[in-house]
Every structure is written in C-alpha cells, then in structure tokens.
C-alpha positions in Angstrom: -2.5 27.3 -1.8 -5.0 29.7 -3.4 -7.6 28.6 -5.9 -6.1 31.0 -8.4 -2.7 29.4 -8.2 -4.1 25.8 -8.4 -5.8 26.8 -11.7 -3.1 28.9 -13.2 -1.4 28.3 -16.5 2.0 26.8 -15.9 5.1 27.7 -17.8 3.4 30.9 -18.9 6.4 32.0 -20.9 7.6 28.6 -22.2 10.9 28.9 -20.4 10.7 25.5 -18.7 9.6 23.8 -21.9 12.5 25.3 -23.7 15.0 24.1 -21.1 13.8 20.5 -20.9 12.6 20.3 -24.5 16.1 19.7 -25.7 15.9 16.2 -24.2 14.2 13.6 -26.5 12.1 10.9 -24.8 13.5 7.6 -26.1 11.5 4.9 -27.8 10.4 2.2 -25.4 9.3 -1.4 -25.6 6.9 -3.6 -23.5 8.7 -6.3 -21.5 7.3 -9.4 -19.7 8.7 -10.2 -16.3 8.1 -13.8 -15.2 7.2 -14.6 -11.6 5.7 -17.6 -9.8 1.9 -17.4 -10.3 0.5 -19.9 -7.8 -2.8 -18.3 -6.6 -5.5 -19.6 -4.3 -8.3 -20.9 -6.5 -11.1 -21.4 -3.9 -11.1 -18.5 -1.5 -14.5 -19.2 0.2 -13.7 -22.9 0.4 -10.3 -22.2 2.0 -11.8 -19.9 4.6 -14.6 -22.4 5.4 -11.9 -25.1 5.9 -9.9 -22.8 8.2 -13.0 -22.1 10.3 -13.7 -25.8 10.6 -10.4 -26.3 12.5 -11.6 -27.3 16.1 -9.2 -24.8 17.8 -10.8 -22.0 15.7 -14.5 -23.0 15.7 -14.4 -23.6 19.4 -13.5 -19.9 20.0 -16.9 -18.7 18.8 -19.9 -19.3 21.0 -23.6 -18.8 20.0 -24.7 -15.2 20.6 -21.3 -13.7 20.8 -21.0 -10.2 19.3 -17.8 -10.3 17.3 -15.9 -7.4 15.8 -14.2 -8.0 12.5 -11.4 -5.7 11.3 -11.2 -4.3 7.8 -8.2 -2.2 6.7 -7.4 0.4 4.1 -4.8 -1.6 2.1 -5.7 -2.7 -1.3 -5.9 -6.4 -0.5 -6.9 -8.7 -3.4 -10.5 -10.1 -3.0 -10.9 -8.3 0.3 -14.7 -8.0 -0.1 -15.0 -11.7 -0.9 -12.7 -12.6 2.0 -14.5 -10.4 4.5 -17.9 -11.6 3.4 -16.9 -15.3 3.8 -15.4 -14.6 7.3 -18.7 -13.0 8.3 -20.7 -15.9 6.9 -18.6 -18.5 8.8 -18.9 -16.5 12.1 -22.7 -16.5 11.6 -22.7 -20.3 10.9 -21.1 -20.8 14.3 -23.8 -18.7 15.9 -21.8 -15.5 16.3 -23.2 -12.0 15.6 -20.5 -10.2 13.6 -20.0 -6.5 12.8 -17.3 -4.9 10.7 -15.2 -1.9 11.8 -12.5 0.0 10.0 -9.1 -0.8 11.4 -6.9 1.7 9.5 -5.3 4.1 11.9 -5.4 7.6 10.5 -6.4 6.7 7.0 -9.6 7.9 5.4 -8.7 11.5 6.5 -8.8 10.2 10.1 -12.6 10.6 10.2 -15.3 8.0 10.7 -17.0 9.0 7.4 -13.8 8.9 5.5 -12.9 5.5 6.8 -16.3 4.1 5.9 -15.9 5.5 2.4 -12.6 3.7 2.0 -14.4 0.4 2.9 -17.2 1.3 0.4 -14.6 1.8 -2.3 -13.5 -1.9 -1.8 -17.1 -3.1 -2.0 -17.5 -3.5 1.8 -20.8 -2.1 2.7 -23.6 -3.1 5.0 -25.6 -4.1 2.0 -22.9 -6.3 0.4 -21.8 -7.8 3.7 -25.2 -8.2 5.3 -23.9 -7.0 8.7 -23.5 -3.6 10.4 -20.4 -1.5 9.8 -19.6 0.6 12.8 -17.2 3.3 11.8 -16.0 5.5 14.7 -12.8 7.2 15.8 -13.6 6.6 19.5 -11.0 4.7 21.3 -10.3 3.4 24.8 -7.0 3.1 26.6 -6.6 -0.6 27.6 -3.2 -0.5 29.1 0.3 0.8 28.8 3.6 -0.4 27.4 6.6 -1.1 29.7 7.7 2.5 29.0 4.3 3.9 30.0 2.9 4.6 26.5 -0.9 4.4 26.2 -2.3 1.5 24.1 -5.6 2.3 22.4 -8.1 0.3 20.5 -11.5 1.0 18.9 -14.1 1.5 21.6 -16.8 -0.6 19.8 -14.3 -3.5 19.2 -13.3 -3.4 22.8 -16.9 -3.6 24.0 -17.6 -6.6 21.7 -17.4 -10.2 23.0 -14.5 -10.9 20.8 -12.4 -9.6 17.9 -11.3 -11.3 14.7 -8.2 -9.7 13.2 -7.9 -9.9 9.4 -4.8 -8.7 7.7 -2.2 -9.2 4.9 1.3 -10.2 6.0 4.0 -8.6 3.9 7.3 -6.5 4.2 6.7 -3.0 5.6 7.6 0.0 3.6 9.5 2.0 6.3 11.1 -0.4 8.8 12.5 -3.9 9.1 11.8 -6.4 12.0 10.6 -9.8 12.9 7.1 -8.6 12.4 6.3 -5.9 9.9 2.9 -5.4 8.1 0.6 -8.1 9.4 -1.7 -9.1 12.3 0.3 -7.5 15.0 0.5 -4.2 13.2 -3.2 -4.4 12.4 -4.0 -4.7 16.1 -1.6 -1.9 17.2 -2.1 0.7 14.5 -5.2 -0.3 12.6 -7.4 -1.1 15.6 -5.9 1.8 17.5 -7.3 4.4 15.1 -5.7 7.8 14.9 -4.8 7.9 18.6 -3.3 4.4 18.6 -1.3 5.0 15.4 0.0 8.3 16.8 1.0 6.7 20.1 2.9 3.9 18.4 4.6 6.2 15.8 5.6 8.8 18.4 9.1 7.4 18.7 9.6 7.1 15.0 10.3 4.1 12.7 13.6 3.4 14.4 11.6 2.0 17.3 8.7 0.6 15.3 9.8 -3.0 15.3 10.0 -3.0 19.1 6.8 -1.0 19.6 4.7 -3.2 17.4 5.6 -6.2 19.6 5.1 -4.5 23.0 1.9 -2.8 22.0 0.5 -6.0 20.6 1.4 -7.8 23.8 -0.8 -5.4 25.8 -3.7 -5.8 23.3 -3.5 -9.6 23.4 -3.4 -9.5 27.2 -6.2 -7.0 27.7 -8.7 -7.8 25.0 -10.5 -11.0 23.7 -8.7 -11.6 20.4 -10.4 -14.7 19.2 -8.0 -15.4 16.3 -6.5 -13.8 13.2 -7.0 -14.5 9.5 -3.6 -14.0 7.9 -3.4 -13.4 4.1 -0.3 -13.7 2.0 -0.3 -12.5 -1.7 1.9 -13.6 -4.6 3.9 -11.6 -7.0 0.8 -10.6 -8.9 -0.9 -9.2 -5.7 -3.3 -12.1 -5.9 -4.2 -14.3 -2.9 -1.7 -17.0 -2.3 -2.6 -18.2 1.2 -5.3 -17.6 3.8 -4.8 -19.0 7.3 -6.7 -18.8 10.6 -4.2 -18.3 13.5 -4.7 -18.4 17.2 -3.5 -15.3 19.1 -0.9 -17.3 21.1 0.6 -18.3 17.7 0.5 -14.8 16.1 4.2 -14.0 16.7 5.7 -17.4 15.5 3.4 -17.9 12.6 3.4 -14.3 11.4 7.2 -14.3 11.4 7.2 -17.4 9.2 4.6 -16.0 6.8 6.6 -12.7 6.5 9.5 -14.7 5.2 7.2 -16.4 2.7 5.8 -13.1 1.6 9.3 -11.7 1.1 10.2 -14.6 -1.2 7.0 -14.2 -3.2 7.3 -10.5 -3.7 7.9 -9.3 -7.3 10.6 -6.8 -8.2 12.0 -4.8 -11.1 14.5 -7.3 -12.5 16.9 -4.7 -13.8 19.0 -3.7 -10.8 20.4 -0.4 -12.1 19.2 2.2 -14.6 18.8 6.0 -14.9 15.1 6.9 -14.5 12.0 5.2 -13.0 8.6 6.3 -14.3 5.5 5.2 -12.3 2.2 5.9 -14.1 0.0 5.9 -11.0 0.4 5.8 -7.2 -2.4 5.4 -4.6 -3.4 3.9 -1.3 -5.0 1.0 -3.2 -1.5 0.0 -4.4 0.5 0.6 -1.2 0.2 2.4 2.1 3.0 4.5 0.7 1.3 5.1 -2.6 4.0 3.0 -4.4 5.6 0.1 -2.5 9.2 1.2 -1.8 10.1 -2.5 -1.6 9.6 -2.4 -5.4 10.7 1.2 -6.3 13.6 1.4 -3.8 12.3 4.8 -2.7 12.0 4.7 1.1 10.7 7.6 3.3 12.8 6.5 6.3 16.4 5.2 6.7 15.1 2.1 8.5 14.3 0.0 5.4 16.2 -0.6 2.2 16.3 -2.7 -1.0 15.2 -2.4 -4.6 16.7 -1.0 -7.8 19.2 1.8 -8.1 18.5 4.8 -10.3 19.0 8.6 -10.4 15.5 10.2 -11.0 12.0 9.2 -10.2 8.8 10.4 -12.0 5.2 9.9 -10.9 2.6 10.8 -13.5 -0.8 10.4 -11.9 -2.9 9.4 -8.8 -5.3 6.5 -9.0 -9.0 7.2 -8.7 -9.2 4.7 -5.8 -6.9 6.8 -3.7 -9.5 9.6 -3.4 -6.8 12.4 -3.6 -4.5 10.8 -1.0 -1.1 11.5 -2.6 1.1 10.0 0.1 4.3 8.8 -1.6 4.4 11.7 -4.0 7.3 13.2 -2.0 9.6 10.4 -3.0 9.5 11.5 -6.6 11.8 14.1 -8.2 9.2 15.1 -10.8 5.4 14.9 -11.2 2.6 16.5 -13.2 0.1 19.4 -12.7 -2.5 16.6 -13.0 -1.2 15.1 -9.8 -1.0 18.4 -8.1 -4.6 19.3 -9.0 -5.9 15.9 -7.9 -4.2 16.0 -4.5 -6.4 16.3 -1.5 -4.1 17.6 1.2 -6.8 17.0 3.9 -6.7 13.3 3.0 -2.9 13.2 2.6 -1.5 15.1 5.6 -3.2 13.3 8.5 -1.6 10.1 7.4 1.9 11.7 7.4 1.4 13.6 10.6 0.3 10.5 12.5 3.3 8.5 11.2 5.6 11.5 11.9 7.1 10.9 8.5 6.8 14.0 6.2 9.1 13.1 3.4 6.3 11.1 1.5 3.9 14.1 1.3 6.3 16.8 0.1 5.4 18.0 -3.4 8.2 17.4 -6.0 8.9 19.6 -9.0 5.6 19.9 -10.9 5.6 19.9 -14.7 2.6 20.7 -16.9 2.6 17.4 -18.8 3.9 13.8 -18.8 6.3 14.6 -21.6 7.9 17.5 -19.8 8.1 15.5 -16.5 10.1 12.8 -18.3 12.2 15.3 -20.2 13.0 17.1 -16.9 14.2 13.8 -15.4 16.5 13.1 -18.4 17.8 16.7 -18.2 18.6 16.4 -14.5 20.5 13.1 -14.7 24.2 13.4 -14.5 27.0 11.2 -16.0 24.7 9.4 -18.4 24.2 9.2 -22.2 21.2 11.6 -22.5 20.7 10.5 -26.1 20.2 6.9 -24.8 18.9 7.1 -21.3 18.1 3.9 -19.4 14.4 4.2 -18.4 12.0 1.8 -16.8 8.3 2.5 -16.8 5.7 0.6 -14.6 2.0 1.1 -14.4 2.0 0.9 -10.5 3.7 -1.3 -7.9 0.9 -3.8 -7.9 1.4 -4.7 -11.5 4.9 -5.2 -12.6 4.7 -8.4 -14.6 4.7 -6.2 -17.6 6.9 -3.1 -17.7 8.4 -0.8 -20.4 12.1 -0.2 -21.0 13.9 2.2 -23.2 16.0 1.1 -26.1 19.2 1.3 -24.1 18.1 -1.5 -21.9 16.9 -4.0 -24.6 20.1 -6.1 -24.7 20.1 -6.4 -20.9 16.5 -7.6 -21.0 17.3 -10.2 -23.8 20.0 -11.6 -21.6 17.8 -12.1 -18.5 16.2 -15.5 -18.0 13.0 -14.1 -16.4 12.4 -11.3 -19.0 11.1 -11.2 -22.5 10.8 -8.4 -25.0 7.2 -8.3 -26.3 7.5 -5.7 -29.0 9.9 -3.6 -30.9 10.7 -0.2 -29.3 8.1 2.5 -30.2 7.7 6.2 -29.6 5.5 6.9 -26.5 2.1 8.0 -27.7 1.8 11.5 -26.2 -1.5 13.3 -27.0 -1.8 16.9 -28.1 -1.2 18.1 -24.5 1.9 15.9 -24.0 0.2 13.3 -21.8 0.1 9.5 -22.0 -2.6 6.9 -21.8 -2.1 4.4 -19.0 -3.8 1.6 -20.9 -0.8 -0.4 -22.2 
C-alpha cells in the first residue's frame, strides 16, 4: 500500500456517509456483569511457598544456569511473577536468565521479542538478571511422523529450564491441552521455526501435535518444572502452581477445566451487532479472545454469542501495531488501518498458517460510520431498534454497554444490572468515541 493511499481522504465525495448515514446509532447504557472475583492476594508469598515444596526445590542445584521462559501474552502481574520466580531460583543457588518464549511474535525478530518483554516491564534492570533474546534454535528430535522439534538454542544449552505459562482455553482449537505449559514449550520455546513446524499441519492437528512435540521436548531437555498460572473472570491471578514435568499433562488438563469454568462471557447469548473498542496482543493472542466474542479464525473451536455484524474501532498501544484479529471484523476504522504494522502482523499469521485473522475488513473513516455501516448491513432486524453490545476489550467485560432494545433482557438476568439510563454515544466532531467509559 502506497504512502499516498494510506494518507488519503476517505469518502471523498460523501457517498459512503450518505448511504450509511440513514441509520441512527441507538442510545446505549452501561451494564454491570457479575462474575466470581476470587483473586490471589499474595503473589510473591504464593510463589515462595511453591518453591519450598521439596520436589520443586530439590530440582535446583547451586550454580545451575537456568533458563526461564517469558511469553508474549498479556498475563496479569507477569513482571511481578517473573521477578519472584527469578528471586526464588537465586535463593536456591541457581543462576537464572530470562528468554522470550513467544514463537513468531514480536515480528519474529530478537529485537522485537525483547521489546515485547520490555512493554510488560520485564527488562534486565527490573529483573536483575540477563535477558537473552535470540531466534536461534536447535533441533532436539523428531515426532513419530518425522517432524523436527525445535527449541531456543540458549535455553537448550542451559542446565535446566523453568516453563512459565498461563493455562486457558485456546482461541483456535480444542483438546485435552490447549494454551498452557505444553504449548509454551512447543511453540513458545520453539521460536519461529518451532511454531512453524507445529502449525504446518494446521489447527485440525494441533491438539495431537502439541502433545507429541511436548513429549520430545520433555524427553530431550532438562525441564526442571513449570509454573502454571490460572486467571479469573477479570483477567487477574487466581492460582499459581509449580508442577513437575511428569505431572504436566495430568495437572494441566485439570487446570484447563478450572480456567474454562472461571472464564467470563457476554451474558446476552444473541443480539445483532458486537462493537469492540480495542483489540491487541495484550488482550489475546488473537487480538480479541474468540472464546468471548465467538469469532474464531478456524473451524476447530466454537462457542460464544451469536450476532450478525462485528465492529472493531481501535488497536491498543500495547499491541505495537500488531492487528491480528482484525480480519474477524466486518467493519473497522481508518484509525485502525493507519495504526496497523503489517510487518508485525503478518509473520504471526504466516507461521500459524491462518490468514483469516489478518485480512482487512471494510474500513470506514470514523467510529460513527463503522457502527452505522454495521446497522445498515444487518438483515431481518428492526434497524430503528438494533440490538447492540459494546465492550472495551475482551479482558474487561465486567462492564459492557447495551442498546435500548436489550435493556429489558438485561433487567431479567440475575447476573446483570443496568447502571444508568440509556444515553446518546458521545461522538466528537470527527465522529469518533472516547474509550474511557
């Protein structure tokens, strides 16, 4: 795309505005959704207690050089968690270093991956240990089908590896193990080459491949233990547990079920339009978690609300231009298009062999026009009273907005409460919204 086109004036003749402008954006009200809020109060104390378990502490010998994974997902308190893990390793006499374990994220470059960690507050200064970011890998073995299994070269050369990862439902496939310690080893630690190898057969084989690749890694490398993290409905820390490698499969499967039960959701099952203010890698590997939006990039996962049209208004600053997930929308804004860094976005999609999530939807010049276009393109609905749900992002859905046509349904739901009377959305002079609500 040429620079001239990226900076051009859109809807030069006002035709698009005239077509969609006949649709009025309805008044909307803020609504509270109630979920269990049982968060871990003492993160450092919990980690210290886990490291005191004899089966864990005995794995670290004085002088051991230990690699600690750090991923690209927006895990709550990840800097605090990582720092305490490093501290506990040091207390046991180990010499830890941190390495990015994020597959092809960060533009699939060593510099980009280090920048992702820095954005989470994970730096050599804050952690007090080296951060070794490299895309170098080694082949440590092969799956039963002969596929190469890669891991980070520096991690492989260490005396041991501590795998840190959040356990939760995946956004593109279903299996006994989805996002968690096994996947962190296989795809995160495998860097771009490992992620490419595992994704090569597509998500239809991912549940199988995560297991067989992980088996090779656990057999061929010195995985000391894992630190599994489960979050609650508010994306806050619910559980932190140190797990021995021989228990990874059993315990991760149990914790995945726990994570599924804790996940939040949009409590209205069916409506016309979903508006998401911001997507980004800090919210989900898919920009917006499909387990919440119901918009999956593959046919191997399902669930979530049912609606006709999907609008994405903006990218988060923390995503650094990575717009993965934008392709699931029907409509977006020129602001999103201008912010998109295709060099940061495309390597992720190419490695995963899933291109749906990075296709650019219809681009409108403002938030108002994007919403109007969604209303205009709905079929079989009352366009004077469209049923619209608006969320800030998929990490924060305890408070949502709904249009007037959904108010009575909200009032009848035991986990929902209307917080205010419906109001006109406060568009500015250019037709855009503030996301501070």
